[in-house]
C-alpha positions as CSV (number, residue, x, y, z in Angstrom):
1,X,0.7,53.4,-15.9
2,X,-1.6,51.9,-18.5
3,X,-5.4,52.0,-18.3
4,X,-7.7,49.3,-19.6
5,X,-11.5,48.9,-19.8
6,X,-13.9,46.6,-18.0
7,X,-12.9,43.4,-16.1
8,X,-15.1,40.4,-15.5
9,X,-13.1,37.2,-15.2
10,X,-9.7,35.7,-14.4
11,X,-7.4,34.1,-16.8
12,X,-8.6,30.5,-17.0
13,X,-5.4,28.6,-17.8
14,X,-3.6,29.3,-14.5
15,X,-6.4,29.8,-11.9
16,X,-7.2,26.1,-11.7
17,X,-4.1,24.7,-9.9
18,X,-4.3,21.0,-9.1
19,X,-2.7,19.8,-5.9
20,X,-0.6,16.7,-6.1
21,X,-2.4,13.6,-4.9
22,X,-0.7,11.9,-2.0
23,X,-0.3,8.2,-1.6
24,X,-1.4,6.5,1.6
25,X,1.5,5.2,3.6
26,X,1.9,3.3,6.8
27,X,3.4,5.1,9.8
28,X,6.1,3.2,11.6
29,X,5.7,3.2,15.4
30,X,8.9,1.4,16.5
31,X,12.4,2.5,17.2
32,X,15.4,1.8,15.0
33,X,15.7,1.2,11.2
34,X,12.9,0.0,9.0
35,X,12.3,-3.8,9.3
36,X,10.8,-6.3,6.8
37,X,7.0,-6.6,6.8
38,X,7.4,-10.2,8.0
39,X,9.0,-9.0,11.3
40,X,6.3,-6.4,12.0
41,X,2.5,-6.1,12.3
42,X,0.0,-3.6,11.0
43,X,-2.9,-2.0,12.9
44,X,-5.6,-0.1,11.1
45,X,-9.0,1.3,11.9
46,X,-12.6,1.3,10.6
47,X,-15.2,3.3,12.5
48,X,-12.6,4.3,15.1
49,X,-9.7,6.7,15.4
50,X,-6.5,5.8,17.3
51,X,-5.3,8.6,19.7
52,X,-2.6,6.6,21.5
53,X,-0.5,3.5,21.0
54,X,1.3,2.3,24.1
55,X,0.8,5.8,25.7
56,X,2.4,7.5,22.6
57,X,0.4,9.9,20.4
58,X,0.7,8.7,16.8
59,X,0.9,10.8,13.7
60,X,-2.4,11.4,11.8
61,X,-3.4,8.4,9.8
62,X,-5.3,5.1,9.8
63,X,-2.5,2.5,9.5
64,X,0.4,2.0,11.8
65,X,3.3,-0.5,11.7
66,X,4.3,-2.0,15.1
67,X,6.6,-4.6,16.5
68,X,4.8,-7.9,17.3
69,X,3.7,-8.5,20.9
70,X,1.3,-7.0,23.5
71,X,0.0,-3.5,22.8
72,X,-2.3,-1.0,24.6
73,X,-4.3,1.1,22.2
74,X,-6.7,4.0,23.0
75,X,-9.5,4.7,20.4
76,X,-12.4,7.0,20.1
77,X,-15.6,6.2,18.2
78,X,-15.7,7.8,14.7
79,X,-18.2,5.8,12.6
80,X,-19.8,7.9,9.9
81,X,-21.6,4.9,8.4
82,X,-23.5,4.4,11.7
83,X,-23.7,8.2,12.4
84,X,-22.1,7.6,15.8
85,X,-19.1,9.2,17.4
86,X,-17.6,9.8,20.9
87,X,-15.3,12.2,22.6
88,X,-14.2,9.7,25.4
89,X,-11.7,7.1,24.5
90,X,-11.7,3.4,25.3
91,X,-8.7,1.2,25.7
92,X,-8.1,-2.2,24.1
93,X,-5.2,-4.6,24.7
94,X,-4.2,-7.5,22.5
95,X,-1.2,-9.5,21.4
96,X,-0.2,-9.3,17.7
97,X,1.8,-11.7,15.6
98,X,4.5,-10.9,13.0
99,X,3.3,-10.5,9.5
100,X,-0.3,-10.1,10.5
101,X,-2.7,-7.1,10.0
102,X,-5.3,-6.1,12.6
103,X,-8.4,-4.0,12.2
104,X,-9.8,-2.1,15.2
105,X,-13.5,-1.5,14.8
106,X,-16.5,-0.7,17.1
107,X,-18.8,-3.5,18.3
108,X,-22.2,-2.3,19.4
109,X,-24.3,-3.8,22.2
110,X,-27.6,-1.9,21.7
111,X,-28.5,1.5,22.9
112,X,-25.4,3.7,23.4
113,X,-23.0,0.9,24.5
114,X,-19.9,0.0,22.4
115,X,-16.4,-1.4,22.8
116,X,-13.4,-1.8,20.5
117,X,-13.1,-5.2,18.7
118,X,-9.9,-6.4,17.1
119,X,-10.1,-8.5,13.9
120,X,-7.1,-10.5,12.6
121,X,-7.4,-9.7,8.9
122,X,-5.2,-12.6,7.9
123,X,-8.0,-15.0,9.1
124,X,-10.8,-12.4,9.1
125,X,-11.8,-13.4,12.6
126,X,-11.9,-11.6,16.0
127,X,-9.0,-12.3,18.3
128,X,-8.8,-12.2,22.1
129,X,-8.7,-8.7,23.5
130,X,-9.6,-7.0,26.8
131,X,-10.1,-3.5,28.3
132,X,-6.5,-3.5,29.7
133,X,-7.6,-3.7,33.4
134,X,-5.5,-5.7,35.9
135,X,-6.8,-9.3,36.5
136,X,-8.1,-10.0,40.0
137,X,-5.9,-12.3,42.0
138,X,-7.5,-15.4,43.5
139,X,-6.4,-16.9,46.8
140,X,-7.2,-20.6,47.1
141,X,-6.9,-21.7,50.7
142,X,-6.0,-25.1,52.0
143,X,-9.2,-27.1,52.4
144,X,-10.0,-29.6,55.2
145,X,-11.4,-32.8,53.9
146,X,-14.4,-34.1,55.9
147,X,-14.1,-37.6,57.3
148,X,-16.1,-40.3,55.5
149,X,-19.4,-41.4,57.1
150,X,-19.3,-44.5,59.3
151,X,-20.2,-47.7,57.6
152,X,-23.8,-48.9,58.3
153,X,-22.6,-52.4,59.2
154,X,-20.5,-51.0,62.1
155,X,-23.5,-49.3,63.8
156,X,-25.2,-51.4,66.5
157,X,-28.9,-51.9,66.0
158,X,-31.4,-52.2,68.7
159,X,-33.0,-55.1,67.0
160,X,-29.8,-57.1,67.3
161,X,-29.5,-56.5,71.0
162,X,-33.0,-57.6,71.6
163,X,-32.7,-60.8,69.6
164,X,-29.5,-61.7,71.4
165,X,-31.2,-61.2,74.7
166,X,-28.4,-59.1,76.1
167,X,-28.3,-55.7,77.5
168,X,-29.5,-52.9,75.3
169,X,-26.8,-50.9,73.5
170,X,-25.9,-47.5,74.9
171,X,-27.0,-46.2,71.6
172,X,-30.3,-47.9,71.6
173,X,-32.1,-44.8,72.8
174,X,-30.7,-42.8,69.8
175,X,-33.0,-42.8,66.9
176,X,-31.2,-44.2,63.9
177,X,-31.4,-42.4,60.6
178,X,-33.3,-44.1,57.8
179,X,-30.1,-44.8,56.0
180,X,-28.7,-46.7,58.9
181,X,-31.9,-48.7,59.8
182,X,-32.0,-52.5,59.3
183,X,-33.8,-53.8,56.3
184,X,-37.4,-54.9,56.9
185,X,-38.6,-58.4,56.1
186,X,-40.4,-58.8,52.8
187,X,-44.2,-59.2,53.1
188,X,-44.2,-62.4,51.1
189,X,-41.7,-64.1,53.3
190,X,-38.9,-63.9,50.8
191,X,-35.5,-62.3,51.4
192,X,-35.5,-58.8,52.7
193,X,-34.9,-56.0,50.1
194,X,-31.4,-54.5,49.9
195,X,-30.9,-51.5,52.1
196,X,-30.6,-48.2,50.3
197,X,-27.1,-46.8,49.7
198,X,-26.4,-44.1,52.3
199,X,-25.8,-40.6,50.7
200,X,-22.4,-39.1,51.4
201,X,-22.1,-36.5,54.0
202,X,-22.5,-32.8,52.8
203,X,-19.2,-31.2,51.8
204,X,-18.3,-27.5,51.3
205,X,-17.7,-26.6,47.8
206,X,-14.0,-26.1,48.4
207,X,-13.7,-29.6,50.2
208,X,-13.5,-31.2,46.8
209,X,-10.4,-29.1,45.9
210,X,-7.1,-30.8,46.2
211,X,-5.2,-29.0,49.0
212,X,-2.5,-26.7,47.5
213,X,-0.7,-23.5,48.1
214,X,-1.9,-20.1,47.1
215,X,-1.9,-19.5,43.4
216,X,-0.9,-16.1,42.0
217,X,-0.8,-15.1,38.4
218,X,2.7,-14.5,37.0
219,X,3.9,-11.0,36.9
220,X,3.6,-9.8,33.3
221,X,6.8,-8.7,31.6
222,X,6.4,-5.0,30.8
223,X,6.4,-4.3,27.1
224,X,8.9,-1.6,26.1
225,X,7.1,1.6,25.1
226,X,7.9,2.4,21.5
227,X,9.2,5.9,20.7
228,X,8.1,7.9,17.7
229,X,11.1,8.7,15.5
230,X,11.5,12.5,15.4
231,X,10.7,14.2,12.1
232,X,14.1,15.1,10.6
233,X,13.9,15.6,6.8
234,X,17.4,15.6,5.3
235,X,16.6,15.4,1.6
236,X,13.1,16.4,0.4
237,X,11.4,17.7,-2.7
238,X,8.1,19.6,-2.9
239,X,5.5,21.5,-4.9
240,X,4.6,24.9,-3.6
241,X,1.5,27.1,-4.3
242,X,1.1,30.6,-3.2
243,X,-0.7,33.9,-3.6
244,X,1.3,37.2,-3.2
245,X,0.3,40.8,-3.7
246,X,2.1,44.1,-3.9
247,X,4.4,46.2,-6.0
248,X,4.0,49.3,-8.1
249,X,0.8,49.7,-10.0
250,X,1.1,48.8,-13.7
251,X,-2.6,48.8,-14.8
252,X,-6.0,49.7,-13.5
253,X,-9.2,48.2,-14.9
254,X,-12.9,49.1,-14.1
255,X,-15.3,46.2,-13.6
256,X,-18.9,46.2,-14.8
257,X,-20.0,47.0,-11.2
258,X,-18.0,50.2,-11.2
259,X,-15.2,48.8,-9.0
260,X,-11.6,49.0,-10.1
261,X,-8.9,46.3,-10.2
262,X,-5.2,47.0,-10.0
263,X,-2.4,45.0,-11.5
264,X,0.8,45.4,-9.4
265,X,4.3,44.4,-10.4
266,X,4.5,42.0,-7.5
267,X,1.1,40.4,-7.9
268,X,0.7,36.7,-8.8
269,X,-0.4,33.2,-8.2
270,X,2.8,31.1,-7.7
271,X,3.4,27.5,-8.7
272,X,6.9,26.3,-8.0
273,X,9.0,23.1,-7.5
274,X,11.6,23.1,-4.8
275,X,14.3,21.0,-3.3
276,X,15.9,21.1,0.1
277,X,19.0,19.6,1.7
278,X,19.3,19.6,5.6
279,X,22.5,17.6,6.5
280,X,23.2,19.2,9.8
281,X,21.1,18.4,12.9
282,X,22.1,19.7,16.3
283,X,21.0,17.5,19.2
284,X,18.1,16.2,17.1
285,X,16.5,19.6,17.6
286,X,17.8,22.1,15.1
287,X,18.4,21.4,11.4
288,X,20.4,23.6,9.1
289,X,20.6,23.4,5.4
290,X,20.2,25.0,1.9
291,X,17.6,24.8,-0.8
292,X,16.3,26.2,-4.1
293,X,13.2,26.5,-6.2
294,X,11.9,27.4,-9.7
295,X,8.4,28.3,-10.8
296,X,6.1,30.6,-12.6
297,X,4.0,33.5,-11.3
298,X,1.0,35.0,-13.1
299,X,-1.7,37.6,-12.5
300,X,-4.3,39.3,-14.7
301,X,-7.1,41.9,-14.5
302,X,-9.8,42.7,-16.9
303,X,-11.2,40.6,-19.7
304,X,-13.5,40.6,-22.7
305,X,-11.1,42.5,-24.9
306,X,-9.7,44.7,-22.1
307,X,-7.2,42.6,-20.3
308,X,-3.8,43.3,-18.7
309,X,-1.5,40.5,-17.3
310,X,1.9,40.0,-15.8
311,X,4.0,36.8,-16.0
312,X,7.5,36.0,-14.8
313,X,9.6,32.9,-14.1
314,X,11.0,32.8,-10.6
315,X,14.3,31.4,-9.4
316,X,15.2,31.2,-5.7
317,X,18.2,30.1,-3.6
318,X,17.7,29.9,0.1
319,X,19.1,28.8,3.5
320,X,16.9,27.5,6.3
321,X,16.8,26.5,9.9
322,X,14.3,23.9,11.2
323,X,13.4,23.8,14.9
324,X,11.7,20.7,16.3
325,X,8.6,21.7,18.2
326,X,7.2,18.2,18.7
327,X,8.1,14.8,17.1
328,X,6.0,15.7,14.1
329,X,6.0,19.5,14.0
330,X,8.9,21.8,12.8
331,X,9.1,25.6,13.1
332,X,10.7,26.9,9.8
333,X,12.8,30.0,9.2
334,X,14.0,30.5,5.6
335,X,15.7,33.3,3.7
336,X,17.6,33.8,0.5
337,X,17.7,35.6,-2.9
338,X,15.2,35.7,-5.7
339,X,15.6,36.8,-9.3
340,X,12.8,36.8,-12.0
341,X,13.3,36.0,-15.7
342,X,11.2,36.3,-18.8
343,X,9.1,39.1,-17.4
344,X,6.2,39.8,-19.8
345,X,3.6,42.6,-19.3
346,X,0.8,42.0,-21.8
347,X,-2.4,43.9,-22.8
348,X,-5.2,41.9,-24.5
349,X,-2.9,38.9,-24.9
350,X,-0.1,40.8,-26.7
351,X,3.2,41.8,-25.1
352,X,3.5,45.4,-24.4
353,X,7.2,45.3,-25.3
354,X,8.2,47.1,-22.1
355,X,11.7,45.7,-21.3
356,X,11.4,44.7,-17.6
357,X,14.7,43.4,-16.1
358,X,14.8,41.9,-12.6
359,X,17.4,42.9,-10.1
360,X,18.6,40.6,-7.4
361,X,16.0,40.6,-4.6
362,X,15.6,39.1,-1.1
363,X,12.9,36.6,0.1
364,X,12.1,35.5,3.6
365,X,9.6,32.9,5.0
366,X,8.4,32.1,8.5
367,X,6.1,29.1,9.0
368,X,5.7,25.5,10.0
369,X,5.9,22.0,8.7
370,X,4.0,18.9,9.8
371,X,4.8,15.2,9.1
372,X,1.9,13.2,7.7
373,X,3.6,9.9,7.6
374,X,7.1,8.5,7.0
375,X,7.5,10.3,3.7
376,X,5.0,13.0,3.2
377,X,4.6,16.4,5.0
378,X,2.9,19.7,4.4
379,X,4.3,23.2,5.1
380,X,2.9,26.7,5.2
381,X,4.5,30.1,5.5
382,X,4.2,33.9,5.4
383,X,6.4,35.1,2.6
384,X,7.9,38.6,2.2
385,X,9.8,39.6,-1.0
386,X,11.8,42.7,-1.6
387,X,12.5,43.0,-5.3
388,X,12.9,45.7,-8.0
389,X,12.5,45.6,-11.8
390,X,14.4,47.9,-14.0
391,X,12.8,49.6,-17.0
392,X,15.3,51.6,-19.1
393,X,17.2,52.6,-16.0
394,X,14.1,53.3,-13.9
395,X,13.3,51.1,-10.9
396,X,9.9,49.6,-10.6
397,X,9.1,48.1,-7.2
398,X,7.9,44.5,-7.3
399,X,7.8,43.9,-3.5
400,X,5.1,41.5,-2.3
401,X,3.6,39.8,0.7
402,X,1.7,36.5,0.6
403,X,0.9,33.0,1.9
404,X,2.3,29.7,0.6
405,X,1.3,26.1,1.0
406,X,3.6,23.2,0.0
407,X,3.7,19.4,0.1
408,X,7.0,17.7,0.6
409,X,8.2,14.2,0.0
410,X,11.4,13.2,1.9
411,X,13.8,10.5,0.7
């Protein structure tokens, strides 16, 4: 075991790992194969987060592709620009057209009141939407039309009976309404003024309705609930990062604070590229397949003229089983073999010349994988490796335990 002096910093060229940037994709929320954009519609959000589309929980994201037609969407308020959010969701129902994109955003009414608003981005104008409640049914009864008032000319007038000299009319004792009274003579002896037009009799508000049978709104045709396609990667590629520790001590360094750092044969930061083939799926629940990976592992201790480091190139061949926990989550079991190449133990940047040779080792992972959209997913695992290096016939343990994080893209 070699001993080196003080340690103060990490090797700079490998510590800064840069994660691959992921493109933003639209998540499809309809059954069957992919359809042209002209046959579907897109729903996206601004200031809101969608938690259900037609009673189905969508994958994380802000853009979803649906079939045209009526849809029921549940959203919560998440508006960082207005510094407002909510934990309770509100529904909004609307009907979309093929080839159109719709934006669901909050509309504020003062105070703490808000509701979702749907904008057709093709015309940048709000469209008709509602809160998904059932419309009240109206019953319009058959109305009875009131008889028209009697004509004024048909009413007998007491003045006529007196002028004729006959018997008074039986209705003579009944006071006539002003509208039915005879016109008075004009003061200047001219013709009498015309009698005022009698007002119509008072009608109920429903008397003006044309009699008809009860009207009921048509029963809406239920929209089929879309199902989220289960996450079943068959061919996928990924980039993996990890930190593993363990193995036999190769070097010990003392820091300026009096603490010691140890370099183990299994220590390292890992950066690897991997591919995976999963052709067999049993009842859409269990996937079986094979995979492989290649990468580099590096670790160092010390610095400022007293540095020790270990570098190796890693090759792995594995088999795996994927268990569907939900439509977007997989439970992953993976195991296989590992062999390292180009092992270099260096002191102060120069190879020590110790001839490390890797024997065949075993590697196992247990973890999970989650779909982010139709193509991208991320995975994490606890990794255990059992591996030995040989130095002039002597075995040097390079066992390790660590955590990995990977991003996958499926074809």
